[in-house]
All heavy atoms as TSV, in Angstrom:
chain	resi	resn	atom	element	x	y	z
A	1	MET	N	N	124.124	41.934	155.272
A	1	MET	CA	C	124.281	43.376	155.410
A	1	MET	C	C	125.089	43.861	154.199
A	1	MET	O	O	126.045	43.229	153.788
A	1	MET	CB	C	125.010	43.683	156.711
A	1	MET	CG	C	125.183	45.161	156.964
A	1	MET	SD	S	125.795	45.521	158.630
A	1	MET	CE	C	124.259	45.445	159.525
A	2	SER	N	N	124.685	44.990	153.657
A	2	SER	CA	C	125.395	45.559	152.510
A	2	SER	C	C	125.841	46.981	152.841
A	2	SER	O	O	125.403	47.579	153.821
A	2	SER	CB	C	124.496	45.561	151.276
A	2	SER	OG	O	123.413	46.425	151.467
A	3	ALA	N	N	126.709	47.505	151.983
A	3	ALA	CA	C	127.283	48.837	152.219
A	3	ALA	C	C	126.230	49.938	152.227
A	3	ALA	O	O	126.424	50.976	152.859
A	3	ALA	CB	C	128.342	49.136	151.172
A	4	ASP	N	N	125.110	49.726	151.542
A	4	ASP	CA	C	124.073	50.755	151.512
A	4	ASP	C	C	122.983	50.536	152.563
A	4	ASP	O	O	121.968	51.220	152.565
A	4	ASP	CB	C	123.470	50.857	150.108
A	4	ASP	CG	C	122.832	49.554	149.652
A	4	ASP	OD1	O	123.021	48.513	150.316
A	4	ASP	OD2	O	122.150	49.569	148.611
A	5	ASP	N	N	123.202	49.624	153.487
A	5	ASP	CA	C	122.234	49.351	154.549
A	5	ASP	C	C	122.158	50.562	155.487
A	5	ASP	O	O	123.176	51.001	156.030
A	5	ASP	CB	C	122.673	48.116	155.327
A	5	ASP	CG	C	121.599	47.584	156.248
A	5	ASP	OD1	O	120.872	48.401	156.858
A	5	ASP	OD2	O	121.488	46.366	156.371
A	6	PRO	N	N	120.979	51.134	155.708
A	6	PRO	CA	C	120.854	52.309	156.578
A	6	PRO	C	C	121.272	52.027	158.031
A	6	PRO	O	O	121.635	52.945	158.765
A	6	PRO	CB	C	119.381	52.694	156.496
A	6	PRO	CG	C	118.685	51.619	155.765
A	6	PRO	CD	C	119.707	50.738	155.127
A	7	LEU	N	N	121.260	50.776	158.416
A	7	LEU	CA	C	121.672	50.413	159.772
A	7	LEU	C	C	123.134	50.785	160.033
A	7	LEU	O	O	123.500	51.140	161.155
A	7	LEU	CB	C	121.479	48.905	159.975
A	7	LEU	CG	C	121.736	48.333	161.355
A	7	LEU	CD1	C	120.823	48.991	162.388
A	7	LEU	CD2	C	121.528	46.839	161.348
A	8	LEU	N	N	123.957	50.766	158.985
A	8	LEU	CA	C	125.372	51.107	159.151
A	8	LEU	C	C	125.583	52.530	159.662
A	8	LEU	O	O	126.570	52.812	160.333
A	8	LEU	CB	C	126.127	50.940	157.834
A	8	LEU	CG	C	126.538	49.523	157.488
A	8	LEU	CD1	C	127.173	49.476	156.114
A	8	LEU	CD2	C	127.474	48.964	158.532
A	9	ARG	N	N	124.658	53.421	159.353
A	9	ARG	CA	C	124.812	54.815	159.795
A	9	ARG	C	C	124.626	54.971	161.297
A	9	ARG	O	O	125.110	55.931	161.888
A	9	ARG	CB	C	123.829	55.711	159.048
A	9	ARG	CG	C	124.188	55.887	157.587
A	9	ARG	CD	C	123.425	57.016	156.947
A	9	ARG	NE	N	121.993	56.952	157.154
A	9	ARG	CZ	C	121.109	56.488	156.270
A	9	ARG	NH1	N	121.508	56.075	155.101
A	9	ARG	NH2	N	119.824	56.474	156.556
A	10	ILE	N	N	123.926	54.034	161.926
A	10	ILE	CA	C	123.671	54.179	163.366
A	10	ILE	C	C	124.463	53.197	164.227
A	10	ILE	O	O	124.526	53.366	165.434
A	10	ILE	CB	C	122.170	54.081	163.686
A	10	ILE	CG1	C	121.618	52.724	163.289
A	10	ILE	CG2	C	121.405	55.203	163.031
A	10	ILE	CD1	C	120.208	52.464	163.775
A	11	LEU	N	N	125.065	52.177	163.611
A	11	LEU	CA	C	125.862	51.238	164.398
A	11	LEU	C	C	127.144	51.914	164.861
A	11	LEU	O	O	127.740	52.707	164.134
A	11	LEU	CB	C	126.212	50.007	163.567
A	11	LEU	CG	C	125.065	49.050	163.263
A	11	LEU	CD1	C	125.553	47.912	162.384
A	11	LEU	CD2	C	124.453	48.516	164.534
A	12	ALA	N	N	127.564	51.585	166.070
A	12	ALA	CA	C	128.781	52.181	166.630
A	12	ALA	C	C	129.567	51.120	167.389
A	12	ALA	O	O	129.001	50.139	167.882
A	12	ALA	CB	C	128.417	53.323	167.569
A	13	CYS	N	N	130.854	51.345	167.488
A	13	CYS	CA	C	131.710	50.456	168.265
A	13	CYS	C	C	131.281	50.532	169.735
A	13	CYS	O	O	131.072	51.630	170.266
A	13	CYS	CB	C	133.164	50.893	168.107
A	13	CYS	SG	S	134.302	49.956	169.165
A	14	PRO	N	N	131.153	49.387	170.401
A	14	PRO	CA	C	130.733	49.425	171.802
A	14	PRO	C	C	131.791	50.006	172.747
A	14	PRO	O	O	131.467	50.379	173.866
A	14	PRO	CB	C	130.463	47.956	172.131
A	14	PRO	CG	C	131.306	47.192	171.171
A	14	PRO	CD	C	131.356	48.030	169.922
A	15	LEU	N	N	133.027	50.120	172.273
A	15	LEU	CA	C	134.088	50.627	173.142
A	15	LEU	C	C	134.298	52.133	173.018
A	15	LEU	O	O	134.345	52.836	174.024
A	15	LEU	CB	C	135.399	49.887	172.865
A	15	LEU	CG	C	135.343	48.379	173.138
A	15	LEU	CD1	C	136.637	47.707	172.715
A	15	LEU	CD2	C	135.049	48.122	174.594
A	16	ASP	N	N	134.441	52.645	171.788
A	16	ASP	CA	C	134.681	54.088	171.650
A	16	ASP	C	C	133.488	54.855	171.072
A	16	ASP	O	O	133.552	56.055	170.894
A	16	ASP	CB	C	135.954	54.362	170.850
A	16	ASP	CG	C	135.815	54.127	169.351
A	16	ASP	OD1	O	134.742	53.676	168.888
A	16	ASP	OD2	O	136.795	54.393	168.622
A	17	LYS	N	N	132.423	54.144	170.790
A	17	LYS	CA	C	131.161	54.737	170.289
A	17	LYS	C	C	131.302	55.411	168.928
A	17	LYS	O	O	130.443	56.154	168.499
A	17	LYS	CB	C	130.560	55.744	171.278
A	17	LYS	CG	C	130.455	55.247	172.701
A	17	LYS	CD	C	129.601	54.015	172.832
A	17	LYS	CE	C	129.393	53.645	174.284
A	17	LYS	NZ	N	129.939	52.372	174.672
A	18	GLY	N	N	132.413	55.141	168.228
A	18	GLY	CA	C	132.636	55.713	166.906
A	18	GLY	C	C	132.069	54.834	165.803
A	18	GLY	O	O	131.622	53.706	166.048
A	19	PRO	N	N	132.094	55.340	164.562
A	19	PRO	CA	C	131.521	54.594	163.434
A	19	PRO	C	C	132.342	53.353	163.095
A	19	PRO	O	O	133.534	53.260	163.407
A	19	PRO	CB	C	131.564	55.606	162.285
A	19	PRO	CG	C	132.628	56.568	162.654
A	19	PRO	CD	C	132.635	56.627	164.152
A	20	LEU	N	N	131.659	52.418	162.440
A	20	LEU	CA	C	132.281	51.177	162.008
A	20	LEU	C	C	132.252	51.094	160.490
A	20	LEU	O	O	131.380	51.676	159.844
A	20	LEU	CB	C	131.526	49.981	162.605
A	20	LEU	CG	C	131.563	49.892	164.129
A	20	LEU	CD1	C	130.504	48.920	164.622
A	20	LEU	CD2	C	132.943	49.472	164.591
A	21	THR	N	N	133.201	50.354	159.930
A	21	THR	CA	C	133.295	50.161	158.492
A	21	THR	C	C	132.940	48.724	158.170
A	21	THR	O	O	133.420	47.798	158.829
A	21	THR	CB	C	134.741	50.444	158.014
A	21	THR	OG1	O	135.071	51.786	158.353
A	21	THR	CG2	C	134.873	50.254	156.523
A	22	LEU	N	N	132.103	48.540	157.150
A	22	LEU	CA	C	131.706	47.204	156.738
A	22	LEU	C	C	132.813	46.558	155.923
A	22	LEU	O	O	133.319	47.151	154.966
A	22	LEU	CB	C	130.416	47.268	155.913
A	22	LEU	CG	C	129.894	45.944	155.373
A	22	LEU	CD1	C	129.489	45.016	156.519
A	22	LEU	CD2	C	128.720	46.194	154.445
A	23	LEU	N	N	133.181	45.346	156.302
A	23	LEU	CA	C	134.115	44.525	155.536
A	23	LEU	C	C	133.277	43.454	154.858
A	23	LEU	O	O	132.982	42.417	155.455
A	23	LEU	CB	C	135.173	43.899	156.450
A	23	LEU	CG	C	135.997	44.853	157.300
A	23	LEU	CD1	C	136.877	44.074	158.272
A	23	LEU	CD2	C	136.836	45.749	156.413
A	24	GLU	N	N	132.832	43.734	153.641
A	24	GLU	CA	C	131.854	42.864	152.987
A	24	GLU	C	C	132.319	41.432	152.763
A	24	GLU	O	O	131.603	40.517	153.144
A	24	GLU	CB	C	131.378	43.495	151.678
A	24	GLU	CG	C	130.504	44.693	151.940
A	24	GLU	CD	C	129.903	45.247	150.690
A	24	GLU	OE1	O	128.864	44.693	150.286
A	24	GLU	OE2	O	130.461	46.197	150.136
A	25	PRO	N	N	133.478	41.207	152.158
A	25	PRO	CA	C	133.799	39.797	151.906
A	25	PRO	C	C	134.053	39.010	153.185
A	25	PRO	O	O	133.900	37.807	153.213
A	25	PRO	CB	C	135.049	39.843	151.028
A	25	PRO	CG	C	135.573	41.227	151.129
A	25	PRO	CD	C	134.459	42.105	151.614
A	26	GLU	N	N	134.405	39.712	154.256
A	26	GLU	CA	C	134.701	39.034	155.512
A	26	GLU	C	C	133.488	38.939	156.436
A	26	GLU	O	O	133.578	38.330	157.501
A	26	GLU	CB	C	135.836	39.769	156.234
A	26	GLU	CG	C	137.120	39.774	155.446
A	26	GLU	CD	C	138.214	40.531	156.141
A	26	GLU	OE1	O	138.266	40.508	157.392
A	26	GLU	OE2	O	139.013	41.145	155.439
A	27	GLU	N	N	132.375	39.575	156.042
A	27	GLU	CA	C	131.183	39.582	156.901
A	27	GLU	C	C	131.552	40.064	158.310
A	27	GLU	O	O	131.378	39.357	159.304
A	27	GLU	CB	C	130.539	38.209	156.959
A	27	GLU	CG	C	130.025	37.722	155.633
A	27	GLU	CD	C	128.536	37.901	155.480
A	27	GLU	OE1	O	127.847	38.063	156.498
A	27	GLU	OE2	O	128.078	37.873	154.336
A	28	ALA	N	N	132.064	41.294	158.377
A	28	ALA	CA	C	132.478	41.850	159.658
A	28	ALA	C	C	132.375	43.365	159.614
A	28	ALA	O	O	132.291	43.972	158.544
A	28	ALA	CB	C	133.910	41.431	159.972
A	29	LEU	N	N	132.380	43.973	160.793
A	29	LEU	CA	C	132.452	45.422	160.949
A	29	LEU	C	C	133.800	45.728	161.578
A	29	LEU	O	O	134.280	44.981	162.431
A	29	LEU	CB	C	131.316	45.927	161.837
A	29	LEU	CG	C	129.922	45.752	161.238
A	29	LEU	CD1	C	128.862	45.999	162.300
A	29	LEU	CD2	C	129.720	46.676	160.062
A	30	TYR	N	N	134.407	46.843	161.153
A	30	TYR	CA	C	135.765	47.144	161.596
A	30	TYR	C	C	135.866	48.551	162.168
A	30	TYR	O	O	135.322	49.497	161.620
A	30	TYR	CB	C	136.743	47.003	160.417
A	30	TYR	CG	C	138.175	47.152	160.796
A	30	TYR	CD1	C	138.733	46.366	161.790
A	30	TYR	CD2	C	138.978	48.094	160.179
A	30	TYR	CE1	C	140.061	46.510	162.154
A	30	TYR	CE2	C	140.309	48.239	160.530
A	30	TYR	CZ	C	140.837	47.444	161.524
A	30	TYR	OH	O	142.143	47.589	161.879
A	31	ASN	N	N	136.580	48.648	163.285
A	31	ASN	CA	C	136.904	49.933	163.894
A	31	ASN	C	C	138.410	50.136	163.735
A	31	ASN	O	O	139.197	49.569	164.494
A	31	ASN	CB	C	136.524	49.935	165.379
A	31	ASN	CG	C	136.894	51.231	166.063
A	31	ASN	OD1	O	137.702	52.004	165.573
A	31	ASN	ND2	N	136.313	51.469	167.223
A	32	PRO	N	N	138.830	50.937	162.748
A	32	PRO	CA	C	140.261	51.122	162.528
A	32	PRO	C	C	140.944	51.926	163.636
A	32	PRO	O	O	142.154	51.813	163.826
A	32	PRO	CB	C	140.327	51.870	161.194
A	32	PRO	CG	C	138.999	52.518	161.045
A	32	PRO	CD	C	138.019	51.652	161.765
A	33	ARG	N	N	140.190	52.700	164.400
A	33	ARG	CA	C	140.795	53.492	165.476
A	33	ARG	C	C	141.333	52.581	166.584
A	33	ARG	O	O	142.386	52.839	167.160
A	33	ARG	CB	C	139.768	54.482	166.050
A	33	ARG	CG	C	139.282	55.505	165.032
A	33	ARG	CD	C	138.056	56.267	165.507
A	33	ARG	NE	N	136.949	55.440	165.955
A	33	ARG	CZ	C	136.107	54.788	165.139
A	33	ARG	NH1	N	136.248	54.855	163.837
A	33	ARG	NH2	N	135.120	54.061	165.628
A	34	LEU	N	N	140.595	51.530	166.894
A	34	LEU	CA	C	140.997	50.597	167.953
A	34	LEU	C	C	141.532	49.281	167.405
A	34	LEU	O	O	141.916	48.401	168.176
A	34	LEU	CB	C	139.802	50.296	168.877
A	34	LEU	CG	C	139.202	51.481	169.624
A	34	LEU	CD1	C	138.022	51.036	170.470
A	34	LEU	CD2	C	140.252	52.166	170.473
A	35	ARG	N	N	141.504	49.143	166.074
A	35	ARG	CA	C	141.944	47.909	165.401
A	35	ARG	C	C	141.139	46.710	165.872
A	35	ARG	O	O	141.681	45.658	166.196
A	35	ARG	CB	C	143.432	47.674	165.614
A	35	ARG	CG	C	144.279	48.754	165.023
A	35	ARG	CD	C	145.726	48.452	165.201
A	35	ARG	NE	N	146.502	49.589	164.748
A	35	ARG	CZ	C	147.739	49.821	165.092
A	35	ARG	NH1	N	148.362	49.002	165.896
A	35	ARG	NH2	N	148.365	50.883	164.631
A	36	ARG	N	N	139.818	46.876	165.921
A	36	ARG	CA	C	138.937	45.790	166.366
A	36	ARG	C	C	137.958	45.435	165.255
A	36	ARG	O	O	137.367	46.299	164.628
A	36	ARG	CB	C	138.181	46.182	167.632
A	36	ARG	CG	C	139.122	46.308	168.823
A	36	ARG	CD	C	138.405	46.463	170.121
A	36	ARG	NE	N	137.627	45.314	170.527
A	36	ARG	CZ	C	138.111	44.233	171.138
A	36	ARG	NH1	N	139.392	44.132	171.390
A	36	ARG	NH2	N	137.320	43.250	171.500
A	37	ARG	N	N	137.796	44.125	165.080
A	37	ARG	CA	C	136.868	43.592	164.080
A	37	ARG	C	C	135.760	42.839	164.815
A	37	ARG	O	O	136.021	42.039	165.711
A	37	ARG	CB	C	137.626	42.645	163.145
A	37	ARG	CG	C	136.752	41.979	162.116
A	37	ARG	CD	C	137.537	41.200	161.086
A	37	ARG	NE	N	138.601	40.396	161.682
A	37	ARG	CZ	C	139.669	39.971	161.023
A	37	ARG	NH1	N	139.841	40.281	159.760
A	37	ARG	NH2	N	140.576	39.243	161.630
A	38	TYR	N	N	134.513	43.128	164.412
A	38	TYR	CA	C	133.337	42.496	165.004
A	38	TYR	C	C	132.649	41.649	163.938
A	38	TYR	O	O	132.339	42.154	162.858
A	38	TYR	CB	C	132.361	43.554	165.525
A	38	TYR	CG	C	132.945	44.402	166.625
A	38	TYR	CD1	C	133.587	45.604	166.345
A	38	TYR	CD2	C	132.889	43.983	167.948
A	38	TYR	CE1	C	134.144	46.375	167.345
A	38	TYR	CE2	C	133.443	44.754	168.971
A	38	TYR	CZ	C	134.068	45.940	168.657
A	38	TYR	OH	O	134.627	46.694	169.657
A	39	PRO	N	N	132.386	40.390	164.218
A	39	PRO	CA	C	131.776	39.527	163.205
A	39	PRO	C	C	130.298	39.846	162.979
A	39	PRO	O	O	129.617	40.397	163.849
A	39	PRO	CB	C	131.934	38.124	163.801
A	39	PRO	CG	C	131.957	38.349	165.275
A	39	PRO	CD	C	132.646	39.686	165.472
A	40	ILE	N	N	129.834	39.479	161.795
A	40	ILE	CA	C	128.409	39.521	161.472
A	40	ILE	C	C	127.996	38.063	161.285
A	40	ILE	O	O	128.502	37.372	160.406
A	40	ILE	CB	C	128.134	40.338	160.196
A	40	ILE	CG1	C	128.583	41.779	160.382
A	40	ILE	CG2	C	126.650	40.272	159.822
A	40	ILE	CD1	C	128.527	42.620	159.117
A	41	VAL	N	N	127.106	37.583	162.136
A	41	VAL	CA	C	126.683	36.179	162.104
A	41	VAL	C	C	125.216	36.116	161.694
A	41	VAL	O	O	124.362	36.712	162.356
A	41	VAL	CB	C	126.891	35.514	163.486
A	41	VAL	CG1	C	126.427	34.068	163.464
A	41	VAL	CG2	C	128.342	35.620	163.919
A	42	ASP	N	N	124.958	35.430	160.593
A	42	ASP	CA	C	123.589	35.311	160.065
A	42	ASP	C	C	122.938	36.687	159.895
A	42	ASP	O	O	121.772	36.882	160.204
A	42	ASP	CB	C	122.729	34.423	160.967
A	42	ASP	CG	C	123.197	32.981	161.002
A	42	ASP	OD1	O	123.724	32.499	159.978
A	42	ASP	OD2	O	123.043	32.332	162.056
A	43	GLY	N	N	123.722	37.656	159.438
A	43	GLY	CA	C	123.213	38.993	159.182
A	43	GLY	C	C	123.095	39.883	160.403
A	43	GLY	O	O	122.648	41.019	160.307
A	44	ILE	N	N	123.523	39.381	161.569
A	44	ILE	CA	C	123.389	40.144	162.815
A	44	ILE	C	C	124.776	40.547	163.325
A	44	ILE	O	O	125.603	39.687	163.636
A	44	ILE	CB	C	122.655	39.326	163.893
A	44	ILE	CG1	C	121.266	38.956	163.386
A	44	ILE	CG2	C	122.574	40.104	165.207
A	44	ILE	CD1	C	120.552	37.944	164.244
A	45	PRO	N	N	125.059	41.851	163.412
A	45	PRO	CA	C	126.360	42.292	163.934
A	45	PRO	C	C	126.507	41.901	165.406
A	45	PRO	O	O	125.604	42.112	166.214
A	45	PRO	CB	C	126.311	43.816	163.792
A	45	PRO	CG	C	125.235	44.086	162.799
A	45	PRO	CD	C	124.243	42.976	162.957
A	46	GLN	N	N	127.636	41.324	165.745
A	46	GLN	CA	C	127.943	40.912	167.112
A	46	GLN	C	C	128.769	42.023	167.748
A	46	GLN	O	O	129.990	42.050	167.637
A	46	GLN	CB	C	128.709	39.585	167.098
A	46	GLN	CG	C	128.024	38.492	166.304
A	46	GLN	CD	C	126.666	38.124	166.856
A	46	GLN	OE1	O	126.549	37.750	168.027
A	46	GLN	NE2	N	125.639	38.246	166.039
A	47	LEU	N	N	128.094	42.967	168.407
A	47	LEU	CA	C	128.761	44.176	168.885
A	47	LEU	C	C	128.990	44.211	170.394
A	47	LEU	O	O	129.106	45.274	170.992
A	47	LEU	CB	C	127.984	45.419	168.438
A	47	LEU	CG	C	127.981	45.646	166.930
A	47	LEU	CD1	C	127.130	46.841	166.562
A	47	LEU	CD2	C	129.397	45.813	166.408
A	48	LEU	N	N	129.099	43.071	171.008
A	48	LEU	CA	C	129.523	43.036	172.407
A	48	LEU	C	C	131.034	43.223	172.439
A	48	LEU	O	O	131.745	42.727	171.565
A	48	LEU	CB	C	129.157	41.700	173.048
A	48	LEU	CG	C	127.671	41.430	173.224
A	48	LEU	CD1	C	127.454	40.013	173.709
A	48	LEU	CD2	C	127.060	42.424	174.179
A	49	PRO	N	N	131.561	43.933	173.430
A	49	PRO	CA	C	133.017	44.105	173.492
A	49	PRO	C	C	133.766	42.771	173.437
A	49	PRO	O	O	134.809	42.669	172.799
A	49	PRO	CB	C	133.243	44.818	174.817
A	49	PRO	CG	C	131.979	45.603	175.018
A	49	PRO	CD	C	130.881	44.699	174.483
A	50	SER	N	N	133.215	41.746	174.064
A	50	SER	CA	C	133.888	40.440	174.077
A	50	SER	C	C	133.864	39.744	172.713
A	50	SER	O	O	134.655	38.841	172.473
A	50	SER	CB	C	133.252	39.530	175.127
A	50	SER	OG	O	131.875	39.321	174.826
A	51	ALA	N	N	132.983	40.172	171.808
A	51	ALA	CA	C	132.909	39.564	170.474
A	51	ALA	C	C	133.949	40.150	169.527
A	51	ALA	O	O	134.261	39.557	168.501
A	51	ALA	CB	C	131.512	39.754	169.883
A	52	GLY	N	N	134.493	41.308	169.870
A	52	GLY	CA	C	135.477	41.960	169.013
A	52	GLY	C	C	136.825	41.267	169.069
A	52	GLY	O	O	137.230	40.738	170.102
A	53	GLU	N	N	137.487	41.282	167.928
A	53	GLU	CA	C	138.809	40.672	167.821
A	53	GLU	C	C	139.844	41.782	167.621
A	53	GLU	O	O	139.712	42.601	166.716
A	53	GLU	CB	C	138.825	39.729	166.620
A	53	GLU	CG	C	140.161	39.169	166.274
A	53	GLU	CD	C	140.157	38.409	164.952
A	53	GLU	OE1	O	139.180	38.485	164.197
A	53	GLU	OE2	O	141.174	37.753	164.693
A	54	GLN	N	N	140.856	41.795	168.468
A	54	GLN	CA	C	141.940	42.773	168.341
A	54	GLN	C	C	142.864	42.315	167.230
A	54	GLN	O	O	143.336	41.193	167.235
A	54	GLN	CB	C	142.717	42.878	169.655
A	54	GLN	CG	C	143.746	43.969	169.673
A	54	GLN	CD	C	143.105	45.344	169.708
A	54	GLN	OE1	O	142.168	45.582	170.437
A	54	GLN	NE2	N	143.621	46.246	168.908
A	55	LEU	N	N	143.123	43.200	166.251
A	55	LEU	CA	C	143.973	42.846	165.125
A	55	LEU	C	C	145.391	43.361	165.322
A	55	LEU	O	O	145.605	44.419	165.919
A	55	LEU	CB	C	143.402	43.417	163.829
A	55	LEU	CG	C	141.987	42.971	163.476
A	55	LEU	CD1	C	141.576	43.551	162.134
A	55	LEU	CD2	C	141.871	41.462	163.461
A	56	ASP	N	N	146.340	42.605	164.782
A	56	ASP	CA	C	147.732	43.044	164.862
A	56	ASP	C	C	148.000	44.091	163.778
A	56	ASP	O	O	147.166	44.355	162.917
A	56	ASP	CB	C	148.697	41.866	164.759
A	56	ASP	CG	C	148.598	41.109	163.434
A	56	ASP	OD1	O	148.137	41.677	162.415
A	56	ASP	OD2	O	148.999	39.940	163.410
A	57	GLU	N	N	149.170	44.682	163.834
A	57	GLU	CA	C	149.535	45.769	162.917
A	57	GLU	C	C	149.477	45.322	161.453
A	57	GLU	O	O	149.016	46.068	160.590
A	57	GLU	CB	C	150.934	46.280	163.262
A	57	GLU	CG	C	151.407	47.421	162.387
A	57	GLU	CD	C	150.577	48.686	162.542
A	57	GLU	OE1	O	150.120	48.965	163.652
A	57	GLU	OE2	O	150.390	49.404	161.542
A	58	GLU	N	N	149.929	44.128	161.169
A	58	GLU	CA	C	149.949	43.627	159.785
A	58	GLU	C	C	148.533	43.487	159.216
A	58	GLU	O	O	148.259	43.909	158.101
A	58	GLU	CB	C	150.676	42.286	159.741
A	58	GLU	CG	C	150.853	41.738	158.351
A	58	GLU	CD	C	151.644	40.443	158.359
A	58	GLU	OE1	O	152.625	40.335	159.111
A	58	GLU	OE2	O	151.253	39.542	157.599
A	59	GLU	N	N	147.634	42.898	159.989
A	59	GLU	CA	C	146.253	42.732	159.524
A	59	GLU	C	C	145.555	44.088	159.398
A	59	GLU	O	O	144.786	44.329	158.474
A	59	GLU	CB	C	145.490	41.812	160.479
A	59	GLU	CG	C	144.068	41.538	160.076
A	59	GLU	CD	C	143.917	40.690	158.822
A	59	GLU	OE1	O	144.919	40.262	158.240
A	59	GLU	OE2	O	142.770	40.469	158.416
A	60	HIS	N	N	145.819	44.980	160.326
A	60	HIS	CA	C	145.262	46.333	160.273
A	60	HIS	C	C	145.699	47.035	158.986
A	60	HIS	O	O	144.877	47.617	158.275
A	60	HIS	CB	C	145.726	47.127	161.501
A	60	HIS	CG	C	145.402	48.580	161.475
A	60	HIS	ND1	N	144.114	49.060	161.578
A	60	HIS	CD2	C	146.208	49.666	161.345
A	60	HIS	CE1	C	144.138	50.385	161.514
A	60	HIS	NE2	N	145.390	50.774	161.375
A	61	ALA	N	N	146.977	46.948	158.660
A	61	ALA	CA	C	147.506	47.576	157.445
A	61	ALA	C	C	146.869	46.955	156.206
A	61	ALA	O	O	146.524	47.665	155.252
A	61	ALA	CB	C	149.015	47.453	157.396
A	62	ARG	N	N	146.690	45.635	156.202
A	62	ARG	CA	C	146.062	44.958	155.065
A	62	ARG	C	C	144.635	45.452	154.865
A	62	ARG	O	O	144.203	45.737	153.741
A	62	ARG	CB	C	146.069	43.440	155.259
A	62	ARG	CG	C	145.493	42.683	154.064
A	62	ARG	CD	C	145.235	41.223	154.384
A	62	ARG	NE	N	144.124	41.024	155.294
A	62	ARG	CZ	C	142.833	41.072	154.951
A	62	ARG	NH1	N	142.478	41.358	153.721
A	62	ARG	NH2	N	141.886	40.855	155.849
A	63	LEU	N	N	143.891	45.571	155.954
A	63	LEU	CA	C	142.499	46.039	155.855
A	63	LEU	C	C	142.436	47.478	155.356
A	63	LEU	O	O	141.594	47.812	154.528
A	63	LEU	CB	C	141.788	45.905	157.197
A	63	LEU	CG	C	141.417	44.498	157.602
A	63	LEU	CD1	C	140.830	44.483	159.003
A	63	LEU	CD2	C	140.451	43.877	156.615
A	64	LEU	N	N	143.318	48.330	155.861
A	64	LEU	CA	C	143.320	49.725	155.403
A	64	LEU	C	C	143.630	49.808	153.914
A	64	LEU	O	O	143.014	50.593	153.193
A	64	LEU	CB	C	144.313	50.559	156.202
A	64	LEU	CG	C	143.935	50.836	157.660
A	64	LEU	CD1	C	145.002	51.688	158.314
A	64	LEU	CD2	C	142.575	51.479	157.766
A	65	ARG	N	N	144.575	48.997	153.443
A	65	ARG	CA	C	144.880	48.973	152.001
A	65	ARG	C	C	143.674	48.501	151.205
A	65	ARG	O	O	143.347	49.070	150.173
A	65	ARG	CB	C	146.076	48.061	151.713
A	65	ARG	CG	C	147.411	48.676	152.015
A	65	ARG	CD	C	148.556	47.850	151.444
A	65	ARG	NE	N	148.498	46.436	151.806
A	65	ARG	CZ	C	148.991	45.907	152.921
A	65	ARG	NH1	N	149.605	46.684	153.793
A	65	ARG	NH2	N	148.906	44.620	153.153
A	66	SER	N	N	143.006	47.461	151.688
A	66	SER	CA	C	141.863	46.925	150.936
A	66	SER	C	C	140.698	47.906	150.922
A	66	SER	O	O	139.951	47.965	149.948
A	66	SER	CB	C	141.421	45.578	151.501
A	66	SER	OG	O	140.780	45.723	152.736
A	67	LEU	N	N	140.551	48.701	151.973
A	67	LEU	CA	C	139.472	49.688	152.004
A	67	LEU	C	C	139.757	50.866	151.079
A	67	LEU	O	O	138.843	51.443	150.502
A	67	LEU	CB	C	139.255	50.195	153.431
A	67	LEU	CG	C	138.669	49.181	154.400
A	67	LEU	CD1	C	138.713	49.713	155.820
A	67	LEU	CD2	C	137.256	48.791	154.006
A	68	SER	N	N	141.028	51.204	150.931
A	68	SER	CA	C	141.368	52.342	150.080
A	68	SER	C	C	141.568	51.953	148.620
A	68	SER	O	O	141.452	52.791	147.739
A	68	SER	CB	C	142.619	53.047	150.604
A	68	SER	OG	O	143.736	52.196	150.504
A	69	ASP	N	N	141.855	50.677	148.348
A	69	ASP	CA	C	142.077	50.212	146.979
A	69	ASP	C	C	141.174	49.013	146.714
A	69	ASP	O	O	141.492	47.895	147.111
A	69	ASP	CB	C	143.537	49.823	146.776
A	69	ASP	CG	C	143.854	49.440	145.347
A	69	ASP	OD1	O	142.928	49.430	144.502
A	69	ASP	OD2	O	145.028	49.153	145.067
A	70	PRO	N	N	140.040	49.209	146.031
A	70	PRO	CA	C	139.095	48.118	145.804
A	70	PRO	C	C	139.690	46.911	145.092
A	70	PRO	O	O	139.211	45.812	145.270
A	70	PRO	CB	C	138.005	48.767	144.941
A	70	PRO	CG	C	138.154	50.220	145.128
A	70	PRO	CD	C	139.597	50.462	145.478
A	71	GLU	N	N	140.764	47.088	144.327
A	71	GLU	CA	C	141.365	45.951	143.623
A	71	GLU	C	C	142.095	45.016	144.567
A	71	GLU	O	O	142.378	43.873	144.226
A	71	GLU	CB	C	142.296	46.445	142.526
A	71	GLU	CG	C	141.533	47.102	141.399
A	71	GLU	CD	C	142.395	47.379	140.202
A	71	GLU	OE1	O	143.501	46.816	140.103
A	71	GLU	OE2	O	141.950	48.154	139.337
A	72	GLU	N	N	142.414	45.478	145.765
A	72	GLU	CA	C	143.092	44.623	146.755
A	72	GLU	C	C	142.112	43.826	147.592
A	72	GLU	O	O	142.517	42.993	148.382
A	72	GLU	CB	C	143.983	45.455	147.667
A	72	GLU	CG	C	145.243	45.925	147.010
A	72	GLU	CD	C	146.258	46.400	148.023
A	72	GLU	OE1	O	146.319	45.837	149.129
A	72	GLU	OE2	O	146.987	47.338	147.701
A	73	ARG	N	N	140.831	44.088	147.440
A	73	ARG	CA	C	139.845	43.367	148.239
A	73	ARG	C	C	139.774	41.910	147.812
A	73	ARG	O	O	139.778	41.614	146.618
A	73	ARG	CB	C	138.457	44.006	148.089
A	73	ARG	CG	C	138.395	45.347	148.745
A	73	ARG	CD	C	137.040	45.947	148.671
A	73	ARG	NE	N	137.138	47.307	149.187
A	73	ARG	CZ	C	136.216	48.224	148.999
A	73	ARG	NH1	N	135.122	47.953	148.340
A	73	ARG	NH2	N	136.384	49.419	149.497
A	74	PRO	N	N	139.686	40.995	148.772
A	74	PRO	CA	C	139.567	39.590	148.420
A	74	PRO	C	C	138.235	39.317	147.738
A	74	PRO	O	O	137.234	39.975	148.002
A	74	PRO	CB	C	139.644	38.854	149.768
A	74	PRO	CG	C	139.582	39.891	150.814
A	74	PRO	CD	C	139.716	41.243	150.190
A	75	SER	N	N	138.218	38.355	146.847
A	75	SER	CA	C	136.962	38.031	146.150
A	75	SER	C	C	136.274	36.837	146.750
A	75	SER	O	O	136.727	36.185	147.602
A	75	SER	CB	C	137.229	37.792	144.677
A	75	SER	OG	O	138.253	36.847	144.505
């Protein structure tokens, strides 16, 4: 999945039904409102509520920084 994939426009978090952000190097989708990360396995987003991982404040802050500053993104 890539950032320009049209599927991203229609995918939604299964819990709050809001949009998700692609975390490309991590192969995951992220909901910053609920601090939940959903994995992408073999190109397929795992969007069951039980597949989501609740992130702590530190990881949430790291992801927000990496999304706003491309130089902080892991390679």
